[in-house]
NUSE-51704 format. One record per residue: residue number from 1; chain; x negated, y, z of N, C-alpha, C, O, CB in turn. Coordinates in pm, 1 decimal, m for minus. Last residue first. Glycine has a CB too. Layout:
REM residues N
{NUM; A; {X; Y; Z}; {X; Y; Z}; {X; Y; Z}; {X; Y; Z}; {X; Y; Z}}
...
END
This chain:
REM residues 96
{96; A; {m815.1; 1949.9; 410.4}; {m884.9; 1977.3; 537.3}; {m786.5; 2004.6; 647.2}; {m826.4; 2029.6; 760.9}; {m980.3; 2095.6; 523.2}}
{95; A; {m779.7; 1694.1; 164.6}; {m737.5; 1817.5; 230.3}; {m813.7; 1831.6; 360.8}; {m869.2; 1735.1; 413.3}; {m583.9; 1818.7; 255.3}}
{94; A; {m732.0; 1503.7; m129.6}; {m823.3; 1551.1; m25.6}; {m770.6; 1682.1; 33.3}; {m723.2; 1769.5; m39.3}; {m966.8; 1570.5; m82.6}}
{93; A; {m569.3; 1230.7; m237.4}; {m548.6; 1374.0; m218.6}; {m636.2; 1417.4; m102.3}; {m616.6; 1372.9; 10.8}; {m397.1; 1408.2; m192.4}}
{92; A; {m590.7; 970.6; m469.1}; {m645.4; 1028.9; m346.8}; {m623.3; 1179.5; m347.6}; {m654.4; 1247.6; m445.3}; {m796.1; 996.0; m332.6}}
{91; A; {m393.3; 706.6; m582.2}; {m431.9; 845.8; m602.3}; {m477.4; 901.0; m468.2}; {m411.4; 881.2; m366.2}; {m314.1; 930.5; m661.7}}
{90; A; {m375.7; 387.2; m731.8}; {m401.3; 467.0; m612.2}; {m444.6; 607.6; m652.7}; {m523.0; 625.0; m746.1}; {m509.1; 400.1; m523.2}}
{89; A; {m169.9; 142.4; m855.1}; {m240.8; 265.1; m889.2}; {m252.3; 350.4; m764.2}; {m152.7; 381.9; m699.1}; {m168.5; 342.5; m1003.0}}
{88; A; {m180.3; m214.6; m894.3}; {m142.2; m94.8; m818.2}; {m226.3; 24.7; m862.9}; {m341.2; 8.3; m903.8}; {m159.2; m118.7; m665.6}}
{87; A; {m130.3; m372.8; m1211.1}; {m220.1; m336.7; m1101.6}; {m166.8; m214.8; m1026.6}; {m113.9; m122.2; m1088.2}; {m361.9; m308.7; m1155.1}}
{86; A; {201.8; m509.5; m1260.4}; {72.8; m456.7; m1304.4}; {m11.5; m423.0; m1183.6}; {29.9; m441.8; m1069.2}; {90.9; m332.6; m1394.2}}
{85; A; {424.9; m591.5; m1137.3}; {429.4; m581.9; m1283.1}; {299.6; m528.1; m1340.4}; {291.2; m504.0; m1460.8}; {544.6; m493.7; m1326.3}}
{84; A; {405.6; m823.0; m861.0}; {378.8; m693.2; m922.4}; {382.5; m701.7; m1074.4}; {348.4; m804.3; m1133.2}; {243.4; m640.0; m876.6}}
{83; A; {436.5; m1079.1; m763.3}; {544.5; m983.4; m737.4}; {524.1; m848.4; m805.1}; {616.0; m766.6; m806.8}; {558.7; m962.5; m589.7}}
{82; A; {279.2; m1317.7; m715.2}; {347.1; m1290.8; m841.6}; {465.3; m1195.7; m822.5}; {578.4; m1226.5; m859.9}; {394.7; m1421.5; m904.8}}
{81; A; {118.3; m1399.0; m514.6}; {259.2; m1385.0; m480.1}; {344.0; m1355.4; m604.0}; {466.5; m1366.6; m599.3}; {277.3; m1274.2; m376.1}}
{80; A; {m128.6; m1385.0; m630.6}; {m74.8; m1518.1; m601.6}; {74.2; m1511.7; m570.1}; {147.8; m1607.0; m595.7}; {m150.3; m1581.9; m484.5}}
{79; A; {m151.7; m1098.1; m642.4}; {m156.0; m1183.1; m761.5}; {m91.6; m1318.4; m738.5}; {m8.7; m1362.1; m818.4}; {m298.5; m1202.4; m806.3}}
{78; A; {m137.0; m1007.2; m372.2}; {m38.5; m964.8; m471.1}; {m35.4; m1057.0; m592.5}; {72.5; m1090.9; m641.0}; {m67.3; m822.9; m515.3}}
{77; A; {m174.3; m1086.2; m96.2}; {m234.6; m1155.6; m209.2}; {m139.1; m1133.1; m325.0}; {m70.2; m1224.4; m370.4}; {m258.7; m1310.8; m180.0}}
{76; A; {m215.1; m967.1; 233.7}; {m167.4; m950.0; 96.1}; {m243.7; m1041.1; 1.9}; {m362.4; m1068.0; 20.2}; {m181.5; m803.8; 51.1}}
{75; A; {m323.0; m1028.1; 477.4}; {m180.2; m994.2; 474.1}; {m126.3; m972.0; 333.4}; {m5.3; m959.4; 314.9}; {m155.7; m870.8; 556.1}}
{74; A; {m591.6; m1084.1; 435.7}; {m509.0; m1182.3; 506.7}; {m359.4; m1153.8; 494.8}; {m278.1; m1245.9; 501.5}; {m548.1; m1186.0; 652.7}}
{73; A; {m696.6; m855.8; 320.9}; {m682.0; m975.7; 237.4}; {m593.6; m1081.1; 303.6}; {m527.8; m1159.0; 234.6}; {m819.1; m1035.5; 207.0}}
{72; A; {m707.7; m688.3; 544.8}; {m618.9; m656.2; 433.1}; {m592.0; m780.4; 348.8}; {m478.1; m806.6; 310.2}; {m679.6; m544.6; 346.0}}
{71; A; {m900.9; m825.1; 696.9}; {m769.0; m795.8; 754.9}; {m667.7; m766.0; 644.2}; {m554.2; m813.4; 649.7}; {m777.9; m676.0; 853.4}}
{70; A; {m1127.9; m822.0; 538.6}; {m1057.5; m949.0; 555.5}; {m917.3; m926.4; 611.4}; {m824.6; m1000.0; 577.5}; {m1136.8; m1042.4; 648.0}}
{69; A; {m1144.3; m520.8; 332.3}; {m1158.2; m598.5; 456.0}; {m1084.0; m731.3; 452.7}; {m990.4; m750.5; 375.1}; {m1108.9; m517.5; 572.4}}
{68; A; {m1107.9; m344.2; 132.9}; {m1208.9; m448.1; 108.6}; {m1219.3; m545.8; 225.8}; {m1294.7; m642.8; 219.1}; {m1345.4; m383.8; 82.6}}
{67; A; {m932.1; m166.4; 238.5}; {m882.4; m251.8; 130.2}; {m983.6; m359.4; 90.4}; {m948.3; m455.1; 21.5}; {m847.5; m166.7; 8.8}}
{66; A; {m1104.0; m48.8; 440.1}; {m985.5; m126.9; 475.4}; {m942.4; m218.8; 361.2}; {m918.3; m337.3; 384.0}; {m870.6; m33.8; 513.3}}
{65; A; {m1296.4; 85.8; 291.6}; {m1338.6; m21.8; 381.8}; {m1219.9; m110.4; 418.5}; {m1233.3; m232.5; 427.1}; {m1403.2; 36.4; 509.5}}
{64; A; {m1131.6; 275.2; 170.7}; {m1199.8; 174.5; 88.3}; {m1246.3; 56.8; 172.9}; {m1236.7; m58.4; 130.6}; {m1319.4; 236.9; 15.3}}
{63; A; {m1059.1; 426.4; 399.3}; {m958.1; 355.8; 320.2}; {m1021.6; 244.7; 237.6}; {m970.9; 132.5; 234.8}; {m883.8; 453.6; 228.5}}
{62; A; {m1310.3; 524.4; 473.5}; {m1233.7; 443.5; 569.5}; {m1125.3; 363.8; 497.0}; {m1101.9; 247.2; 529.1}; {m1170.1; 533.7; 678.8}}
{61; A; {m1374.8; 678.7; 247.8}; {m1451.5; 557.6; 277.0}; {m1378.5; 467.3; 376.1}; {m1384.6; 345.1; 363.2}; {m1589.0; 594.4; 331.9}}
{60; A; {m1208.3; 900.6; 263.6}; {m1182.5; 799.8; 160.8}; {m1257.3; 669.6; 187.8}; {m1208.2; 561.9; 154.2}; {m1221.3; 853.6; 24.3}}
{59; A; {m1122.3; 965.0; 609.7}; {m1192.8; 994.1; 485.8}; {m1168.4; 879.7; 387.8}; {m1114.5; 775.3; 424.7}; {m1345.3; 1014.5; 511.2}}
{58; A; {m905.6; 921.6; 780.2}; {m1010.7; 1015.4; 820.2}; {m1088.9; 1060.4; 696.7}; {m1118.1; 1178.9; 680.8}; {m1106.2; 950.5; 924.8}}
{57; A; {m590.4; 900.9; 605.6}; {m715.5; 843.4; 655.8}; {m813.3; 954.0; 691.8}; {m804.8; 1065.6; 640.6}; {m778.1; 748.8; 551.4}}
{56; A; {m253.0; 826.8; 544.0}; {m352.7; 928.7; 580.3}; {m471.0; 861.8; 648.9}; {m454.7; 777.9; 737.6}; {m290.5; 1037.6; 673.0}}
{55; A; {m54.0; 708.6; 280.5}; {m136.9; 671.5; 394.7}; {m241.9; 779.4; 419.4}; {m312.4; 819.5; 326.8}; {m204.4; 534.3; 371.3}}
{54; A; {229.4; 598.8; 129.3}; {151.4; 719.5; 155.8}; {78.0; 696.0; 286.3}; {139.0; 667.2; 389.3}; {242.2; 848.9; 162.6}}
{53; A; {330.6; 384.4; m112.2}; {282.2; 387.3; 25.9}; {195.5; 511.5; 37.2}; {98.9; 527.2; m37.4}; {201.8; 255.2; 64.6}}
{52; A; {600.5; 346.4; m319.4}; {486.8; 432.0; m288.6}; {454.8; 416.5; m140.6}; {541.5; 433.4; m54.9}; {516.1; 581.3; m324.9}}
{51; A; {747.0; 139.9; m572.7}; {723.5; 174.5; m433.0}; {601.4; 264.4; m422.4}; {510.9; 259.0; m505.7}; {705.2; 47.5; m347.0}}
{50; A; {1000.4; 60.7; m797.3}; {871.3; 126.6; m780.1}; {861.5; 169.3; m634.3}; {955.0; 227.2; m578.9}; {855.0; 249.7; m877.5}}
{49; A; {1200.4; m158.5; m986.4}; {1156.0; m114.4; m854.1}; {1013.3; m58.8; m852.7}; {919.2; m122.5; m900.2}; {1165.6; m229.1; m757.5}}
{48; A; {1347.1; m15.2; m1283.3}; {1275.6; m123.2; m1215.8}; {1215.7; m70.9; m1085.7}; {1183.6; 47.5; m1075.4}; {1164.9; m182.1; m1307.4}}
{47; A; {1642.5; 200.9; m1243.5}; {1520.3; 150.7; m1306.0}; {1458.5; 35.0; m1229.5}; {1509.2; m7.5; m1125.7}; {1419.7; 261.8; m1318.7}}
{46; A; {1855.5; 317.5; m1113.8}; {1879.3; 194.1; m1187.3}; {1754.3; 134.0; m1250.0}; {1761.3; 24.2; m1305.3}; {1979.6; 218.8; m1293.4}}
{45; A; {1765.1; 443.0; m785.4}; {1820.8; 452.6; m919.7}; {1829.7; 316.0; m984.9}; {1813.5; 212.8; m919.8}; {1737.1; 546.1; m1005.6}}
{44; A; {1470.4; 535.4; m598.4}; {1610.4; 493.4; m607.8}; {1659.4; 510.8; m751.4}; {1600.3; 585.8; m829.0}; {1699.6; 574.4; m509.3}}
{43; A; {1157.0; 416.9; m490.4}; {1231.6; 496.2; m587.0}; {1375.1; 444.0; m593.3}; {1398.1; 323.1; m593.4}; {1164.1; 491.2; m727.5}}
{42; A; {1063.0; 399.4; m152.5}; {1108.7; 327.5; m271.0}; {1186.2; 423.0; m359.9}; {1269.9; 499.9; m312.7}; {1196.1; 205.1; m232.3}}
{41; A; {784.3; 426.6; 70.6}; {899.3; 485.8; 3.3}; {935.0; 401.4; m118.7}; {848.1; 339.9; m180.5}; {870.2; 632.7; m37.8}}
{40; A; {624.2; 401.9; 382.1}; {659.0; 334.0; 257.7}; {785.7; 398.3; 202.0}; {882.0; 421.7; 275.1}; {678.9; 180.2; 280.2}}
{39; A; {348.6; 555.2; 552.2}; {492.3; 542.3; 528.7}; {513.3; 475.1; 394.2}; {431.4; 488.8; 303.3}; {563.5; 681.1; 533.5}}
{38; A; {95.8; 587.4; 806.6}; {141.0; 540.7; 674.9}; {292.7; 533.3; 671.7}; {357.5; 508.7; 773.4}; {79.8; 402.6; 641.2}}
{37; A; {m184.4; 748.9; 969.9}; {m42.3; 713.3; 961.2}; {m10.1; 667.4; 819.8}; {m79.3; 703.5; 724.7}; {48.1; 833.3; 1001.3}}
{36; A; {m473.4; 711.5; 1009.4}; {m391.7; 802.4; 1089.5}; {m244.7; 760.2; 1088.7}; {m186.3; 738.0; 1194.7}; {m405.6; 945.8; 1037.5}}
{35; A; {m771.3; 521.0; 1023.5}; {m633.6; 532.4; 975.0}; {m553.9; 622.8; 1068.2}; {m564.9; 612.6; 1190.3}; {m566.6; 392.8; 964.2}}
{34; A; {m1012.6; 492.1; 1151.6}; {m1005.3; 588.6; 1043.0}; {m865.7; 607.7; 986.2}; {m842.9; 700.7; 908.8}; {m1096.5; 547.0; 934.3}}
{33; A; {m981.3; 154.4; 1229.8}; {m1055.0; 278.3; 1254.0}; {m1046.8; 368.2; 1130.6}; {m1071.7; 323.5; 1018.7}; {m1203.1; 248.2; 1290.1}}
{32; A; {m667.0; 1.0; 1249.5}; {m789.7; 19.8; 1172.5}; {m851.5; 156.1; 1203.0}; {m783.6; 258.8; 1202.2}; {m761.5; 6.3; 1021.7}}
{31; A; {m419.1; m58.4; 1352.2}; {m534.8; m83.5; 1436.3}; {m667.9; m57.8; 1368.7}; {m772.4; m91.5; 1424.5}; {m531.3; m222.4; 1483.9}}
{30; A; {m238.3; 1.3; 1148.6}; {m229.0; 73.2; 1276.0}; {m351.5; 53.7; 1363.9}; {m384.4; 142.0; 1443.1}; {m106.3; 28.9; 1351.1}}
{29; A; {m267.5; m177.5; 939.7}; {m336.1; m48.4; 932.1}; {m339.3; 22.9; 1066.8}; {m433.4; 96.9; 1095.5}; {m268.7; 40.4; 828.9}}
{28; A; {m88.2; m381.1; 1009.2}; {m232.2; m405.9; 1018.7}; {m310.1; m274.9; 1018.8}; {m409.2; m262.6; 1090.8}; {m279.2; m495.1; 903.0}}
{27; A; {152.7; m253.6; 944.6}; {127.1; m295.4; 1082.9}; {m22.5; m318.4; 1105.3}; {m76.8; m279.3; 1208.7}; {206.4; m424.0; 1116.4}}
{26; A; {119.0; m228.2; 668.5}; {131.1; m107.7; 751.8}; {104.2; m141.1; 898.2}; {39.1; m63.5; 968.1}; {271.5; m44.6; 736.5}}
{25; A; {112.8; m503.7; 597.2}; {m0.5; m415.3; 568.3}; {3.1; m293.6; 659.3}; {m97.8; m258.9; 720.7}; {0.4; m371.5; 420.3}}
{24; A; {367.1; m589.2; 677.1}; {248.0; m648.1; 739.2}; {125.4; m560.6; 717.4}; {43.3; m544.7; 807.7}; {222.4; m788.2; 683.4}}
{23; A; {522.0; m436.2; 504.7}; {538.3; m419.7; 649.8}; {417.7; m475.5; 723.6}; {371.1; m416.6; 821.2}; {667.1; m489.2; 698.6}}
{22; A; {445.0; m544.8; 260.9}; {408.4; m406.7; 294.9}; {420.5; m381.2; 444.1}; {337.4; m311.8; 502.6}; {496.0; m307.7; 218.3}}
{21; A; {568.6; m796.5; 275.4}; {422.2; m787.8; 270.3}; {375.3; m647.9; 308.8}; {276.8; m633.4; 381.2}; {370.5; m824.2; 129.6}}
{20; A; {837.4; m713.8; 272.3}; {785.6; m790.8; 386.2}; {633.4; m783.5; 391.6}; {575.4; m766.4; 498.8}; {831.3; m937.8; 377.6}}
{19; A; {846.5; m589.9; 21.2}; {870.6; m511.3; 142.2}; {819.6; m583.6; 266.6}; {764.4; m520.3; 356.6}; {1019.9; m480.9; 156.9}}
{18; A; {801.4; m812.3; m148.7}; {707.1; m700.8; m144.9}; {723.3; m620.4; m16.3}; {624.1; m586.3; 48.1}; {726.7; m609.9; m267.0}}
{17; A; {1029.4; m962.2; m92.8}; {896.9; m1022.2; m71.0}; {792.7; m911.7; m59.1}; {706.5; m915.6; 28.7}; {859.7; m1120.0; m186.8}}
{16; A; {1224.9; m780.7; m177.9}; {1217.8; m819.3; m36.5}; {1082.9; m881.4; m2.9}; {1027.9; m855.9; 104.3}; {1330.3; m917.3; m2.1}}
{15; A; {1173.8; m757.1; m460.6}; {1165.2; m642.6; m369.7}; {1148.1; m684.6; m224.2}; {1063.9; m628.5; m154.1}; {1288.9; m556.7; m383.2}}
{14; A; {1196.3; m925.6; m668.5}; {1088.4; m954.3; m572.9}; {1075.1; m844.8; m466.9}; {976.9; m840.7; m392.9}; {955.7; m970.7; m646.9}}
{13; A; {1382.2; m835.2; m845.8}; {1415.5; m955.8; m770.9}; {1312.6; m991.9; m665.2}; {1337.4; m1078.5; m581.3}; {1431.5; m1070.2; m864.9}}
{12; A; {1147.2; m702.7; m1076.3}; {1284.5; m706.2; m1024.7}; {1315.7; m841.7; m960.8}; {1281.0; m947.3; m1013.9}; {1385.0; m676.6; m1137.6}}
{11; A; {817.6; m656.4; m967.2}; {904.0; m733.6; m1055.7}; {1045.0; m735.0; m995.5}; {1061.2; m764.9; m877.2}; {849.1; m879.7; m1075.9}}
{10; A; {702.1; m328.0; m891.1}; {743.2; m460.8; m845.8}; {835.3; m526.7; m949.2}; {919.5; m460.9; m1010.2}; {814.0; m451.6; m708.7}}
{9; A; {439.1; m129.6; m873.6}; {547.8; m157.9; m966.3}; {585.9; m304.3; m948.0}; {510.1; m393.9; m985.3}; {506.8; m127.0; m1115.3}}
{8; A; {312.4; 101.2; m646.1}; {329.7; m40.7; m676.3}; {454.4; m59.1; m761.9}; {562.0; m10.5; m727.5}; {339.6; m124.6; m546.0}}
{7; A; {75.8; 339.3; m552.1}; {195.1; 312.2; m631.7}; {199.5; 165.4; m671.8}; {102.2; 111.8; m725.0}; {198.9; 402.0; m756.6}}
{6; A; {m37.6; 510.5; m289.1}; {m53.7; 378.7; m351.4}; {77.0; 341.3; m419.6}; {177.1; 314.6; m353.1}; {m94.7; 270.3; m245.9}}
{5; A; {m209.7; 788.2; m204.0}; {m80.8; 746.1; m257.9}; {m101.6; 616.7; m333.9}; {m175.3; 613.4; m432.5}; {m18.3; 855.8; m349.8}}
{4; A; {m381.1; 894.7; 72.9}; {m385.4; 802.4; m39.7}; {m242.0; 768.5; m78.2}; {m162.8; 725.2; 5.5}; {m467.0; 673.4; m4.7}}
{3; A; {m526.4; 1180.6; 197.1}; {m401.8; 1106.7; 184.9}; {m412.6; 1022.0; 59.3}; {m448.8; 1071.6; m47.5}; {m277.0; 1202.5; 179.8}}
{2; A; {m795.9; 1256.7; 419.3}; {m743.9; 1230.3; 285.5}; {m609.2; 1159.9; 297.5}; {m582.1; 1089.5; 394.9}; {m843.9; 1144.7; 202.2}}
{1; A; {m1001.6; 1474.0; 607.1}; {m879.9; 1394.0; 602.2}; {m841.3; 1377.2; 455.5}; {m852.3; 1471.1; 376.7}; {m763.7; 1460.6; 684.8}}
END
């Protein structure tokens, strides 16, 4: 089992667009082989919007297969949506 932390730095004013897209991603993940559960968190305070999606997978390959899939590409197009302040950063936590 692995947990993937996906950090997203959102352009101020684009929070709702990002949250709507994330909802679609999480909904899509529910039917993906190897996915266990996901949650979305938002940093609070006065700074620029930062989001974290925490997602549990059977293994890292299942996650990689998902982000390379057509299902993922159909629900997100971060670049075209012009909502991120940079590339997402993913961290993998391995556990048994």
